[in-house]
C-alpha positions, -999 to +999 in steps of 0.1 A: -001+000+000+015+033-009+025+056+020-001+082+009-030+058+014-014+041+044-014+073+063-051+080+059-060+044+068-038+046+098-054+078+111-089+064+105-081+032+122-066+048+153-097+070+157-121+040+153-100+019+178-098+043+204-129+065+198-111+096+209-085+120+199-049+117+188-028+141+208+002+146+183+006+133+148+042+136+137+050+132+100+086+131+085+083+112+053+107+128+029+085+147+005+055+124+006+038+146+032+022+166+005+004+138-012-002+122+023-019+154+037-039+157+004-052+120+009-058+127+047-079+158+039-101+138+016-108+113+044-113+141+070-088+119+092-074+151+110-105+162+128-096+144+160-059+154+159-050+180+186-014+188+172+002+181+138+039+183+135+052+180+099+087+181+085+081+196+051+106+189+022+107+206-011+115+192-046+151+199-040+152+169-015+130+146-033+146+148-068+176+172-064+160+197-088+146+232-081+110+236-072+090+251-100+061+277-096+037+249-100+054+231-070+052+262-048+015+266-058+008+229-048+027+234-015+006+266-008-026+246-017-016+220+009-008+245+037-040+265+030-059+231+035-042+226+070-055+260+079-091+255+066-093+226+088-086+249+119-049+241+123-029+272+130+009+274+131+025+279+164+061+270+157+085+268+129+121+255+128+143+253+098+164+221+097+201+226+094+205+200+068+192+202+031+205+235+019+207+243-017+216+273-039+186+286-057+187+286-094+166+317-095+184+341-070+216+322-063+207+326-026+216+297-001+182+282+010+168+256+030+146+227+016+134+212+050+115+227+079+096+214+108+062+232+113+040+226+142+002+234+141-025+233+168-060+224+161-081+254+174-110+232+179-092+220+210-084+253+223-105+265+254 
């Protein structure tokens, strides 16, 4: 079973088995987080997750080539999906590994970041 499908099934099974909430869901799956989140959105598996911790990776890690404007639009779409579900970012940490030189600006950039979200449905 592809990892994308597996994560959605895993969340659904955990929620069914325990009939409660998941305190923290951590994802570090080397660029598969984008597709996995898209699948999880479709299954509405995050509604009972209090905190979501994701290490995001860009195309530079996955294929060793520069992210295109289409890639960035897709990343943005997924991040907006997280926001629409009521998750708000509360912490961000760039990872020290995975740097690359931008083909567009020649600046040294990072291609990995840990982003922590809290589900506002569980706030007071």
